[in-house]
N, C-alpha and C positions, 0 to 999 in steps of 0.2 A: 462434616458429619456432626449433627447435633447430639450432644450428650448431656444428661443430667446425672450427676454422681452424688449419691447420698453418703454421709459418714456420721459417726458419733453414736451409733447404736451400741448396745452391749447389755450386760447383766447388771441389774441394780436392785437393791432391796426396796420393799414397799416404803413409801414416804420419801424416797430419794428423788434425785433429779438427773436429767440428761439433756444435752443440747444437740439436736440434729442439725446438720448443715447439708445444703444441696447446692453444689457448684455446677453452673451451666457453662457449656462451651459450644462453639460452632455457630452460634447466633446470639444476639442480645435479647434478653427477655425484659428489658427495662420498661417496655410499654405493654406488657402482658400480665394477665392475672396468673399468679402462681398459687399452688395449693399443696397440701399434704393429705394423703389418704393412708389407711392402714388395713391390713388383712390378717385376722387371727386364724389359727388352724381350724378348718372345717366351717369357716364363715365367709360370707361375701366381703369384698373390699368395701370399705365405708369411708365417707368423707370425714376429715378431721378439722381442717382449717384452710382458709384462703385469704389472700391479700391482693388487692389490685395494684396496678403499677405505681400509683402515687403513694401507696401505703396508707391511704386515707380510709379505705373501706375494708374492714376485716370481719370475717365471719367464722364462727366456731360451731362444732357439733356440741349439743347440750352436754354430752358425756365428758367433755374436756373443758368447758367454760370455767374460768376462774383458776385453772391449773396450768393450761398451756398458753403460750404466747407465740404467735407467728410474726416474723419481721423479715425485712429484706434490705440488702445493700446493693442498689443498682450499679454502683461503680464497680463492685466485685462480681456482679452477675450471680449473686448468691442469695438464697432464702434460708431462713433458720426456723427451727421449732424448739423453743425452750419448754421443757416438760418438767413440771414440779409436782410434788405430792403424788408420785406415781403409785398406781394400784396394780394388783395382779391382772386385772381385766384390761389393762393397757398393753399387755403382752401381744405383740403382733409384728409383722413385717411392715415397716413404714416406707411409703413411696412418695417421692416428690413428683409433681406434675406441673407442666408449663404450657401456657397459651390455651386458654379456655375456648372451646368451640361449641359447647352446649352445656346443659345441666350435667355437672359431674363428668363432663367429657373434655379431655385435654389432648392436644396434638402430640405432646412429648411426655415421656415417663422415664423415671430412673429405674434402676434395677432393684432398689429396695435395700433397707438396712434393718437387721433384726434388733428388736427391743424386747428384753425379757425382764419382767418384774417378779422377783421371787426371793424368799428368805432362805 
């Protein structure tokens, strides 16, 4: 059974940092594109960042450029999202996704981890 399990979410003050992790099991994702999405209350899920299997091509949503960094460790079958200078508008459930099959379409999804930015 393939699973993507996110961790690292929580409550942080504006300007703070969090590091999300997504650990994959059941298959290797070392040759797949991995990504992070997020969904805020009352809004549609939106793309945050992606990284291809070599780590050489990385893309970010304009809203997080310069603040978030996506990375991966293929040996650990894990992808990370370092989030700095967090803003209240970053509050959302963050989802990990693996194996891109279309534009913003992925074969595998995690269950999500809550990130709340508030003073």
